[in-house]
PDB file of the backbone (N, CA, C, O) and the ligand in Angstrom, with CONECT records:
HET     ZN  A 101       1
ATOM      1  N   MET A   1     -13.984  16.595  38.066  1.00  0.00           N
ATOM      2  CA  MET A   1     -13.159  15.901  37.046  1.00  0.00           C
ATOM      3  C   MET A   1     -12.284  16.900  36.275  1.00  0.00           C
ATOM      4  O   MET A   1     -12.748  17.943  35.815  1.00  0.00           O
ATOM      5  N   PRO A   2     -11.056  16.552  36.160  1.00  0.00           N
ATOM      6  CA  PRO A   2     -10.164  17.453  35.378  1.00  0.00           C
ATOM      7  C   PRO A   2     -10.508  17.404  33.893  1.00  0.00           C
ATOM      8  O   PRO A   2     -11.001  16.408  33.363  1.00  0.00           O
ATOM      9  N   LYS A   3     -10.235  18.479  33.287  1.00  0.00           N
ATOM     10  CA  LYS A   3     -10.535  18.572  31.846  1.00  0.00           C
ATOM     11  C   LYS A   3      -9.607  17.655  31.056  1.00  0.00           C
ATOM     12  O   LYS A   3      -8.384  17.769  31.147  1.00  0.00           O
ATOM     13  N   ALA A   4     -10.177  16.771  30.301  1.00  0.00           N
ATOM     14  CA  ALA A   4      -9.342  15.976  29.411  1.00  0.00           C
ATOM     15  C   ALA A   4      -9.174  16.736  28.109  1.00  0.00           C
ATOM     16  O   ALA A   4     -10.117  16.913  27.338  1.00  0.00           O
ATOM     17  N   GLY A   5      -7.978  17.166  27.895  1.00  0.00           N
ATOM     18  CA  GLY A   5      -7.774  18.001  26.718  1.00  0.00           C
ATOM     19  C   GLY A   5      -6.559  17.608  25.934  1.00  0.00           C
ATOM     20  O   GLY A   5      -5.964  16.554  26.155  1.00  0.00           O
ATOM     21  N   ALA A   6      -6.207  18.448  25.038  1.00  0.00           N
ATOM     22  CA  ALA A   6      -5.076  18.169  24.175  1.00  0.00           C
ATOM     23  C   ALA A   6      -3.800  18.789  24.728  1.00  0.00           C
ATOM     24  O   ALA A   6      -2.819  18.988  24.010  1.00  0.00           O
ATOM     25  N   SER A   7      -3.841  19.092  26.038  1.00  0.00           N
ATOM     26  CA  SER A   7      -2.706  19.814  26.600  1.00  0.00           C
ATOM     27  C   SER A   7      -1.473  18.925  26.746  1.00  0.00           C
ATOM     28  O   SER A   7      -0.346  19.417  26.798  1.00  0.00           O
ATOM     29  N   LYS A   8      -1.700  17.597  26.812  1.00  0.00           N
ATOM     30  CA  LYS A   8      -0.550  16.731  27.095  1.00  0.00           C
ATOM     31  C   LYS A   8      -0.029  16.029  25.844  1.00  0.00           C
ATOM     32  O   LYS A   8       0.804  15.127  25.937  1.00  0.00           O
ATOM     33  N   ILE A   9      -0.499  16.426  24.717  1.00  0.00           N
ATOM     34  CA  ILE A   9      -0.007  15.788  23.484  1.00  0.00           C
ATOM     35  C   ILE A   9       1.369  16.315  23.135  1.00  0.00           C
ATOM     36  O   ILE A   9       1.560  17.504  22.880  1.00  0.00           O
ATOM     37  N   LYS A  10       2.326  15.394  23.131  1.00  0.00           N
ATOM     38  CA  LYS A  10       3.710  15.775  22.818  1.00  0.00           C
ATOM     39  C   LYS A  10       3.974  15.528  21.346  1.00  0.00           C
ATOM     40  O   LYS A  10       3.804  14.406  20.870  1.00  0.00           O
ATOM     41  N   PRO A  11       4.381  16.541  20.628  1.00  0.00           N
ATOM     42  CA  PRO A  11       4.747  16.301  19.246  1.00  0.00           C
ATOM     43  C   PRO A  11       6.104  15.612  19.152  1.00  0.00           C
ATOM     44  O   PRO A  11       7.056  15.970  19.846  1.00  0.00           O
ATOM     45  N   LEU A  12       6.162  14.632  18.290  1.00  0.00           N
ATOM     46  CA  LEU A  12       7.434  13.945  18.028  1.00  0.00           C
ATOM     47  C   LEU A  12       7.783  14.133  16.554  1.00  0.00           C
ATOM     48  O   LEU A  12       6.970  14.596  15.754  1.00  0.00           O
ATOM     49  N   ARG A  13       8.999  13.765  16.226  1.00  0.00           N
ATOM     50  CA  ARG A  13       9.391  13.892  14.835  1.00  0.00           C
ATOM     51  C   ARG A  13       9.344  12.537  14.148  1.00  0.00           C
ATOM     52  O   ARG A  13       9.776  11.523  14.698  1.00  0.00           O
ATOM     53  N   CYS A  14       8.816  12.544  12.948  1.00  0.00           N
ATOM     54  CA  CYS A  14       8.791  11.329  12.136  1.00  0.00           C
ATOM     55  C   CYS A  14      10.215  10.834  11.944  1.00  0.00           C
ATOM     56  O   CYS A  14      11.063  11.584  11.459  1.00  0.00           O
ATOM     57  N   PRO A  15      10.506   9.558  12.320  1.00  0.00           N
ATOM     58  CA  PRO A  15      11.865   9.026  12.211  1.00  0.00           C
ATOM     59  C   PRO A  15      12.362   9.008  10.763  1.00  0.00           C
ATOM     60  O   PRO A  15      13.568   8.976  10.517  1.00  0.00           O
ATOM     61  N   THR A  16      11.452   9.028   9.832  1.00  0.00           N
ATOM     62  CA  THR A  16      11.853   8.926   8.438  1.00  0.00           C
ATOM     63  C   THR A  16      12.181  10.286   7.823  1.00  0.00           C
ATOM     64  O   THR A  16      13.227  10.455   7.197  1.00  0.00           O
ATOM     65  N   CYS A  17      11.284  11.249   8.005  1.00  0.00           N
ATOM     66  CA  CYS A  17      11.483  12.514   7.306  1.00  0.00           C
ATOM     67  C   CYS A  17      11.575  13.709   8.239  1.00  0.00           C
ATOM     68  O   CYS A  17      11.899  14.810   7.794  1.00  0.00           O
ATOM     69  N   GLY A  18      11.292  13.512   9.553  1.00  0.00           N
ATOM     70  CA  GLY A  18      11.483  14.594  10.502  1.00  0.00           C
ATOM     71  C   GLY A  18      10.289  15.528  10.652  1.00  0.00           C
ATOM     72  O   GLY A  18      10.389  16.546  11.337  1.00  0.00           O
ATOM     73  N   THR A  19       9.174  15.206  10.031  1.00  0.00           N
ATOM     74  CA  THR A  19       7.977  16.020  10.192  1.00  0.00           C
ATOM     75  C   THR A  19       7.415  15.837  11.594  1.00  0.00           C
ATOM     76  O   THR A  19       7.448  14.736  12.144  1.00  0.00           O
ATOM     77  N   LEU A  20       6.898  16.922  12.172  1.00  0.00           N
ATOM     78  CA  LEU A  20       6.298  16.828  13.495  1.00  0.00           C
ATOM     79  C   LEU A  20       4.997  16.032  13.441  1.00  0.00           C
ATOM     80  O   LEU A  20       4.133  16.294  12.604  1.00  0.00           O
ATOM     81  N   VAL A  21       4.867  15.045  14.353  1.00  0.00           N
ATOM     82  CA  VAL A  21       3.650  14.265  14.441  1.00  0.00           C
ATOM     83  C   VAL A  21       3.215  14.180  15.899  1.00  0.00           C
ATOM     84  O   VAL A  21       4.046  14.322  16.796  1.00  0.00           O
ATOM     85  N   THR A  22       1.950  13.955  16.147  1.00  0.00           N
ATOM     86  CA  THR A  22       1.443  13.798  17.510  1.00  0.00           C
ATOM     87  C   THR A  22       0.858  12.411  17.677  1.00  0.00           C
ATOM     88  O   THR A  22       0.598  11.707  16.702  1.00  0.00           O
ATOM     89  N   VAL A  23       0.653  12.022  18.950  1.00  0.00           N
ATOM     90  CA  VAL A  23       0.115  10.683  19.204  1.00  0.00           C
ATOM     91  C   VAL A  23      -1.279  10.536  18.629  1.00  0.00           C
ATOM     92  O   VAL A  23      -1.780   9.422  18.479  1.00  0.00           O
ATOM     93  N   ALA A  24      -1.908  11.660  18.307  1.00  0.00           N
ATOM     94  CA  ALA A  24      -3.232  11.594  17.720  1.00  0.00           C
ATOM     95  C   ALA A  24      -3.177  11.176  16.260  1.00  0.00           C
ATOM     96  O   ALA A  24      -4.192  10.836  15.653  1.00  0.00           O
ATOM     97  N   ASP A  25      -1.991  11.208  15.720  1.00  0.00           N
ATOM     98  CA  ASP A  25      -1.834  10.833  14.317  1.00  0.00           C
ATOM     99  C   ASP A  25      -2.071   9.334  14.137  1.00  0.00           C
ATOM    100  O   ASP A  25      -1.570   8.527  14.920  1.00  0.00           O
ATOM    101  N   PRO A  26      -2.830   8.960  13.111  1.00  0.00           N
ATOM    102  CA  PRO A  26      -3.111   7.544  12.893  1.00  0.00           C
ATOM    103  C   PRO A  26      -1.867   6.731  12.568  1.00  0.00           C
ATOM    104  O   PRO A  26      -1.831   5.524  12.809  1.00  0.00           O
ATOM    105  N   GLU A  27      -0.867   7.374  12.033  1.00  0.00           N
ATOM    106  CA  GLU A  27       0.348   6.648  11.660  1.00  0.00           C
ATOM    107  C   GLU A  27       1.469   6.868  12.661  1.00  0.00           C
ATOM    108  O   GLU A  27       2.614   6.496  12.403  1.00  0.00           O
ATOM    109  N   PHE A  28       1.144   7.480  13.821  1.00  0.00           N
ATOM    110  CA  PHE A  28       2.148   7.747  14.851  1.00  0.00           C
ATOM    111  C   PHE A  28       3.045   6.547  15.087  1.00  0.00           C
ATOM    112  O   PHE A  28       2.518   5.434  15.099  1.00  0.00           O
ATOM    113  N   PRO A  29       4.338   6.669  15.274  1.00  0.00           N
ATOM    114  CA  PRO A  29       5.085   7.935  15.335  1.00  0.00           C
ATOM    115  C   PRO A  29       5.542   8.454  13.965  1.00  0.00           C
ATOM    116  O   PRO A  29       6.436   9.295  13.874  1.00  0.00           O
ATOM    117  N   PHE A  30       4.918   7.942  12.914  1.00  0.00           N
ATOM    118  CA  PHE A  30       5.285   8.408  11.581  1.00  0.00           C
ATOM    119  C   PHE A  30       4.255   9.414  11.099  1.00  0.00           C
ATOM    120  O   PHE A  30       3.133   9.459  11.605  1.00  0.00           O
ATOM    121  N   CYS A  31       4.638  10.213  10.127  1.00  0.00           N
ATOM    122  CA  CYS A  31       3.735  11.245   9.650  1.00  0.00           C
ATOM    123  C   CYS A  31       2.783  10.678   8.608  1.00  0.00           C
ATOM    124  O   CYS A  31       1.716  11.241   8.359  1.00  0.00           O
ATOM    125  N   SER A  32       3.168   9.569   8.004  1.00  0.00           N
ATOM    126  CA  SER A  32       2.332   9.007   6.956  1.00  0.00           C
ATOM    127  C   SER A  32       2.608   7.529   6.782  1.00  0.00           C
ATOM    128  O   SER A  32       3.613   7.010   7.267  1.00  0.00           O
ATOM    129  N   ASP A  33       1.704   6.855   6.084  1.00  0.00           N
ATOM    130  CA  ASP A  33       1.856   5.435   5.841  1.00  0.00           C
ATOM    131  C   ASP A  33       3.151   5.167   5.096  1.00  0.00           C
ATOM    132  O   ASP A  33       3.842   4.178   5.340  1.00  0.00           O
ATOM    133  N   ARG A  34       3.460   6.072   4.185  1.00  0.00           N
ATOM    134  CA  ARG A  34       4.658   5.903   3.353  1.00  0.00           C
ATOM    135  C   ARG A  34       5.921   5.866   4.220  1.00  0.00           C
ATOM    136  O   ARG A  34       6.793   5.013   4.052  1.00  0.00           O
ATOM    137  N   CYS A  35       5.985   6.827   5.155  1.00  0.00           N
ATOM    138  CA  CYS A  35       7.170   6.902   6.011  1.00  0.00           C
ATOM    139  C   CYS A  35       7.281   5.659   6.909  1.00  0.00           C
ATOM    140  O   CYS A  35       8.380   5.182   7.192  1.00  0.00           O
ATOM    141  N   ARG A  36       6.142   5.153   7.344  1.00  0.00           N
ATOM    142  CA  ARG A  36       6.166   3.952   8.185  1.00  0.00           C
ATOM    143  C   ARG A  36       6.734   2.778   7.397  1.00  0.00           C
ATOM    144  O   ARG A  36       7.589   2.043   7.892  1.00  0.00           O
ATOM    145  N   VAL A  37       6.258   2.610   6.178  1.00  0.00           N
ATOM    146  CA  VAL A  37       6.729   1.509   5.345  1.00  0.00           C
ATOM    147  C   VAL A  37       8.206   1.648   5.044  1.00  0.00           C
ATOM    148  O   VAL A  37       8.940   0.659   5.034  1.00  0.00           O
ATOM    149  N   ILE A  38       8.644   2.878   4.798  1.00  0.00           N
ATOM    150  CA  ILE A  38      10.053   3.106   4.503  1.00  0.00           C
ATOM    151  C   ILE A  38      10.903   2.707   5.706  1.00  0.00           C
ATOM    152  O   ILE A  38      11.932   2.049   5.553  1.00  0.00           O
ATOM    153  N   ASP A  39      10.470   3.105   6.902  1.00  0.00           N
ATOM    154  CA  ASP A  39      11.244   2.804   8.102  1.00  0.00           C
ATOM    155  C   ASP A  39      11.271   1.307   8.365  1.00  0.00           C
ATOM    156  O   ASP A  39      12.321   0.755   8.694  1.00  0.00           O
ATOM    157  N   LEU A  40      10.130   0.645   8.224  1.00  0.00           N
ATOM    158  CA  LEU A  40      10.081  -0.793   8.421  1.00  0.00           C
ATOM    159  C   LEU A  40      11.002  -1.502   7.435  1.00  0.00           C
ATOM    160  O   LEU A  40      11.685  -2.467   7.778  1.00  0.00           O
ATOM    161  N   GLY A  41      11.003  -1.001   6.210  1.00  0.00           N
ATOM    162  CA  GLY A  41      11.856  -1.586   5.194  1.00  0.00           C
ATOM    163  C   GLY A  41      13.317  -1.475   5.572  1.00  0.00           C
ATOM    164  O   GLY A  41      14.102  -2.387   5.316  1.00  0.00           O
ATOM    165  N   LYS A  42      13.681  -0.364   6.180  1.00  0.00           N
ATOM    166  CA  LYS A  42      15.069  -0.178   6.585  1.00  0.00           C
ATOM    167  C   LYS A  42      15.464  -1.228   7.619  1.00  0.00           C
ATOM    168  O   LYS A  42      16.526  -1.845   7.538  1.00  0.00           O
ATOM    169  N   TRP A  43      14.561  -1.410   8.607  1.00  0.00           N
ATOM    170  CA  TRP A  43      14.896  -2.382   9.656  1.00  0.00           C
ATOM    171  C   TRP A  43      14.913  -3.793   9.096  1.00  0.00           C
ATOM    172  O   TRP A  43      15.774  -4.596   9.453  1.00  0.00           O
ATOM    173  N   ALA A  44      13.976  -4.094   8.230  1.00  0.00           N
ATOM    174  CA  ALA A  44      13.885  -5.463   7.692  1.00  0.00           C
ATOM    175  C   ALA A  44      15.125  -5.835   6.911  1.00  0.00           C
ATOM    176  O   ALA A  44      15.528  -6.998   6.893  1.00  0.00           O
ATOM    177  N   SER A  45      15.736  -4.847   6.259  1.00  0.00           N
ATOM    178  CA  SER A  45      16.904  -5.150   5.452  1.00  0.00           C
ATOM    179  C   SER A  45      18.150  -5.237   6.344  1.00  0.00           C
ATOM    180  O   SER A  45      19.230  -5.575   5.859  1.00  0.00           O
ATOM    181  N   GLY A  46      18.013  -4.935   7.639  1.00  0.00           N
ATOM    182  CA  GLY A  46      19.059  -5.226   8.599  1.00  0.00           C
ATOM    183  C   GLY A  46      19.998  -4.081   8.876  1.00  0.00           C
ATOM    184  O   GLY A  46      20.405  -3.901  10.024  1.00  0.00           O
ATOM    185  N   ALA A  47      20.355  -3.309   7.893  1.00  0.00           N
ATOM    186  CA  ALA A  47      21.418  -2.338   8.129  1.00  0.00           C
ATOM    187  C   ALA A  47      21.065  -0.954   7.618  1.00  0.00           C
ATOM    188  O   ALA A  47      21.935  -0.202   7.179  1.00  0.00           O
ATOM    189  N   TYR A  48      19.792  -0.625   7.676  1.00  0.00           N
ATOM    190  CA  TYR A  48      19.387   0.719   7.277  1.00  0.00           C
ATOM    191  C   TYR A  48      19.883   1.048   5.877  1.00  0.00           C
ATOM    192  O   TYR A  48      20.383   2.144   5.625  1.00  0.00           O
ATOM    193  N   ARG A  49      19.742   0.112   4.992  1.00  0.00           N
ATOM    194  CA  ARG A  49      20.124   0.364   3.593  1.00  0.00           C
ATOM    195  C   ARG A  49      18.866   0.681   2.811  1.00  0.00           C
ATOM    196  O   ARG A  49      17.845   0.014   2.978  1.00  0.00           O
ATOM    197  N   ILE A  50      18.926   1.667   1.978  1.00  0.00           N
ATOM    198  CA  ILE A  50      17.733   2.059   1.226  1.00  0.00           C
ATOM    199  C   ILE A  50      17.816   1.608  -0.212  1.00  0.00           C
ATOM    200  O   ILE A  50      16.793   1.385  -0.858  1.00  0.00           O
ATOM    201  N   SER A  51      19.034   1.471  -0.722  1.00  0.00           N
ATOM    202  CA  SER A  51      19.194   1.282  -2.164  1.00  0.00           C
ATOM    203  C   SER A  51      18.929  -0.156  -2.605  1.00  0.00           C
ATOM    204  O   SER A  51      18.888  -0.441  -3.802  1.00  0.00           O
ATOM    205  N   SER A  52      18.747  -1.067  -1.638  1.00  0.00           N
ATOM    206  CA  SER A  52      18.511  -2.459  -2.048  1.00  0.00           C
ATOM    207  C   SER A  52      17.039  -2.810  -1.863  1.00  0.00           C
ATOM    208  O   SER A  52      16.372  -2.256  -0.989  1.00  0.00           O
ATOM    209  N   PRO A  53      16.540  -3.713  -2.670  1.00  0.00           N
ATOM    210  CA  PRO A  53      15.132  -4.122  -2.535  1.00  0.00           C
ATOM    211  C   PRO A  53      14.901  -4.856  -1.238  1.00  0.00           C
ATOM    212  O   PRO A  53      15.803  -5.506  -0.708  1.00  0.00           O
ATOM    213  N   VAL A  54      13.691  -4.750  -0.729  1.00  0.00           N
ATOM    214  CA  VAL A  54      13.378  -5.356   0.571  1.00  0.00           C
ATOM    215  C   VAL A  54      12.935  -6.790   0.390  1.00  0.00           C
ATOM    216  O   VAL A  54      11.972  -7.074  -0.322  1.00  0.00           O
ATOM    217  N   HIS A  55      13.652  -7.694   1.046  1.00  0.00           N
ATOM    218  CA  HIS A  55      13.232  -9.087   1.073  1.00  0.00           C
ATOM    219  C   HIS A  55      12.753  -9.414   2.477  1.00  0.00           C
ATOM    220  O   HIS A  55      13.463  -9.176   3.454  1.00  0.00           O
ATOM    221  N   ASP A  56      11.580  -9.946   2.571  1.00  0.00           N
ATOM    222  CA  ASP A  56      11.027 -10.260   3.875  1.00  0.00           C
ATOM    223  C   ASP A  56      11.288 -11.739   4.209  1.00  0.00           C
ATOM    224  O   ASP A  56      10.628 -12.624   3.664  1.00  0.00           O
ATOM    225  N   PRO A  57      12.236 -11.998   5.091  1.00  0.00           N
ATOM    226  CA  PRO A  57      12.584 -13.379   5.395  1.00  0.00           C
ATOM    227  C   PRO A  57      11.405 -14.123   6.022  1.00  0.00           C
ATOM    228  O   PRO A  57      11.243 -15.323   5.801  1.00  0.00           O
ATOM    229  N   GLU A  58      10.590 -13.428   6.793  1.00  0.00           N
ATOM    230  CA  GLU A  58       9.441 -14.092   7.397  1.00  0.00           C
ATOM    231  C   GLU A  58       8.453 -14.559   6.340  1.00  0.00           C
ATOM    232  O   GLU A  58       7.866 -15.636   6.443  1.00  0.00           O
ATOM    233  N   LEU A  59       8.285 -13.732   5.332  1.00  0.00           N
ATOM    234  CA  LEU A  59       7.357 -14.083   4.271  1.00  0.00           C
ATOM    235  C   LEU A  59       7.854 -15.304   3.517  1.00  0.00           C
ATOM    236  O   LEU A  59       7.066 -16.188   3.181  1.00  0.00           O
ATOM    237  N   LEU A  60       9.147 -15.362   3.249  1.00  0.00           N
ATOM    238  CA  LEU A  60       9.726 -16.507   2.569  1.00  0.00           C
ATOM    239  C   LEU A  60       9.536 -17.757   3.407  1.00  0.00           C
ATOM    240  O   LEU A  60       9.229 -18.828   2.884  1.00  0.00           O
ATOM    241  N   ASP A  61       9.723 -17.612   4.720  1.00  0.00           N
ATOM    242  CA  ASP A  61       9.552 -18.732   5.621  1.00  0.00           C
ATOM    243  C   ASP A  61       8.133 -19.254   5.542  1.00  0.00           C
ATOM    244  O   ASP A  61       7.904 -20.463   5.507  1.00  0.00           O
ATOM    245  N   GLU A  62       7.181 -18.334   5.514  1.00  0.00           N
ATOM    246  CA  GLU A  62       5.788 -18.718   5.474  1.00  0.00           C
ATOM    247  C   GLU A  62       5.482 -19.485   4.184  1.00  0.00           C
ATOM    248  O   GLU A  62       4.800 -20.510   4.208  1.00  0.00           O
ATOM    249  N   LEU A  63       5.988 -18.982   3.071  1.00  0.00           N
ATOM    250  CA  LEU A  63       5.774 -19.639   1.801  1.00  0.00           C
ATOM    251  C   LEU A  63       6.349 -21.045   1.826  1.00  0.00           C
ATOM    252  O   LEU A  63       5.734 -21.985   1.323  1.00  0.00           O
ATOM    253  N   ASP A  64       7.522 -21.183   2.411  1.00  0.00           N
ATOM    254  CA  ASP A  64       8.164 -22.490   2.505  1.00  0.00           C
ATOM    255  C   ASP A  64       7.291 -23.449   3.289  1.00  0.00           C
ATOM    256  O   ASP A  64       7.125 -24.605   2.901  1.00  0.00           O
ATOM    257  N   GLY A  65       6.735 -22.973   4.384  1.00  0.00           N
ATOM    258  CA  GLY A  65       5.884 -23.819   5.218  1.00  0.00           C
ATOM    259  C   GLY A  65       4.659 -24.289   4.455  1.00  0.00           C
ATOM    260  O   GLY A  65       4.266 -25.453   4.546  1.00  0.00           O
ATOM    261  N   LEU A  66       4.057 -23.375   3.701  1.00  0.00           N
ATOM    262  CA  LEU A  66       2.870 -23.732   2.915  1.00  0.00           C
ATOM    263  C   LEU A  66       3.211 -24.797   1.907  1.00  0.00           C
ATOM    264  O   LEU A  66       2.435 -25.726   1.680  1.00  0.00           O
ATOM    265  N   ARG A  67       4.378 -24.660   1.301  1.00  0.00           N
ATOM    266  CA  ARG A  67       4.776 -25.595   0.264  1.00  0.00           C
ATOM    267  C   ARG A  67       4.942 -27.023   0.834  1.00  0.00           C
ATOM    268  O   ARG A  67       4.451 -27.991   0.252  1.00  0.00           O
ATOM    269  N   SER A  68       5.641 -27.135   1.980  1.00  0.00           N
ATOM    270  CA  SER A  68       5.882 -28.469   2.534  1.00  0.00           C
ATOM    271  C   SER A  68       4.573 -29.055   3.053  1.00  0.00           C
ATOM    272  O   SER A  68       4.387 -30.272   3.055  1.00  0.00           O
ATOM    273  N   GLU A  69       3.679 -28.192   3.488  1.00  0.00           N
ATOM    274  CA  GLU A  69       2.363 -28.682   3.917  1.00  0.00           C
ATOM    275  C   GLU A  69       1.637 -29.357   2.767  1.00  0.00           C
ATOM    276  O   GLU A  69       1.066 -30.439   2.909  1.00  0.00           O
ATOM    277  N   ALA A  70       1.676 -28.686   1.627  1.00  0.00           N
ATOM    278  CA  ALA A  70       1.005 -29.224   0.435  1.00  0.00           C
ATOM    279  C   ALA A  70       1.640 -30.541   0.036  1.00  0.00           C
ATOM    280  O   ALA A  70       0.944 -31.459  -0.399  1.00  0.00           O
ATOM    281  N   LYS A  71       2.936 -30.645   0.176  1.00  0.00           N
ATOM    282  CA  LYS A  71       3.640 -31.868  -0.199  1.00  0.00           C
ATOM    283  C   LYS A  71       3.149 -33.039   0.673  1.00  0.00           C
ATOM    284  O   LYS A  71       2.888 -34.141   0.189  1.00  0.00           O
ATOM    285  N   GLN A  72       3.036 -32.749   1.972  1.00  0.00           N
ATOM    286  CA  GLN A  72       2.614 -33.799   2.880  1.00  0.00           C
ATOM    287  C   GLN A  72       1.222 -34.289   2.538  1.00  0.00           C
ATOM    288  O   GLN A  72       0.931 -35.482   2.618  1.00  0.00           O
ATOM    289  N   ARG A  73       0.360 -33.351   2.156  1.00  0.00           N
ATOM    290  CA  ARG A  73      -1.005 -33.722   1.793  1.00  0.00           C
ATOM    291  C   ARG A  73      -0.994 -34.632   0.575  1.00  0.00           C
ATOM    292  O   ARG A  73      -1.747 -35.602   0.493  1.00  0.00           O
ATOM    293  N   ASP A  74      -0.133 -34.299  -0.355  1.00  0.00           N
ATOM    294  CA  ASP A  74      -0.014 -35.133  -1.557  1.00  0.00           C
ATOM    295  C   ASP A  74       0.383 -36.557  -1.184  1.00  0.00           C
ATOM    296  O   ASP A  74      -0.161 -37.522  -1.721  1.00  0.00           O
ATOM    297  N   ARG A  75       1.322 -36.680  -0.274  1.00  0.00           N
ATOM    298  CA  ARG A  75       1.837 -37.990   0.121  1.00  0.00           C
ATOM    299  C   ARG A  75       0.725 -38.807   0.778  1.00  0.00           C
ATOM    300  O   ARG A  75       0.561 -39.993   0.489  1.00  0.00           O
ATOM    301  N   ASP A  76      -0.047 -38.154   1.676  1.00  0.00           N
ATOM    302  CA  ASP A  76      -1.121 -38.871   2.366  1.00  0.00           C
ATOM    303  C   ASP A  76      -2.133 -39.444   1.384  1.00  0.00           C
ATOM    304  O   ASP A  76      -2.627 -40.559   1.547  1.00  0.00           O
ATOM    305  N   ARG A  77      -2.422 -38.658   0.375  1.00  0.00           N
ATOM    306  CA  ARG A  77      -3.396 -39.102  -0.629  1.00  0.00           C
ATOM    307  C   ARG A  77      -2.866 -40.255  -1.451  1.00  0.00           C
ATOM    308  O   ARG A  77      -3.608 -41.178  -1.789  1.00  0.00           O
ATOM    309  N   GLY A  78      -1.569 -40.207  -1.777  1.00  0.00           N
ATOM    310  CA  GLY A  78      -0.988 -41.196  -2.666  1.00  0.00           C
ATOM    311  C   GLY A  78      -0.948 -42.592  -2.076  1.00  0.00           C
ATOM    312  O   GLY A  78      -0.874 -43.569  -2.822  1.00  0.00           O
ATOM    313  N   GLU A  79      -0.994 -42.713  -0.760  1.00  0.00           N
ATOM    314  CA  GLU A  79      -0.844 -44.041  -0.156  1.00  0.00           C
ATOM    315  C   GLU A  79      -1.992 -44.982  -0.520  1.00  0.00           C
ATOM    316  O   GLU A  79      -1.809 -46.194  -0.636  1.00  0.00           O
ATOM    317  N   ASN A  80      -3.137 -44.418  -0.691  1.00  0.00           N
ATOM    318  CA  ASN A  80      -4.302 -45.281  -0.973  1.00  0.00           C
ATOM    319  C   ASN A  80      -4.571 -45.451  -2.481  1.00  0.00           C
ATOM    320  O   ASN A  80      -5.608 -45.979  -2.884  1.00  0.00           O
ATOM    321  N   GLY A  81      -3.625 -44.996  -3.290  1.00  0.00           N
ATOM    322  CA  GLY A  81      -3.882 -44.986  -4.698  1.00  0.00           C
ATOM    323  C   GLY A  81      -3.682 -46.297  -5.276  1.00  0.00           C
ATOM    324  O   GLY A  81      -3.859 -46.473  -6.482  1.00  0.00           O
TER     325      GLY A  81
HETATM  326 ZN    ZN A 101       7.523  11.266   7.565  1.00  0.00          ZN2+
END
């Protein structure tokens, strides 16, 4: 059996800050949780803008769904009142 070692680990650069990271890193390909969140925030805002607050459209969608669900439940209950 060939030796399984760390010989094939390729270091990559963190897309956010450029620090070298390896696949062994828990936050790969980012160097830290912070950099991962920053990068995700950039994509979520659509145009790699940093200066604006991050709005998550999916989260808003989810909240909307929960709200209409609750409304429907209210209606079902009201029929027998
Ligand atoms: Zn980084």
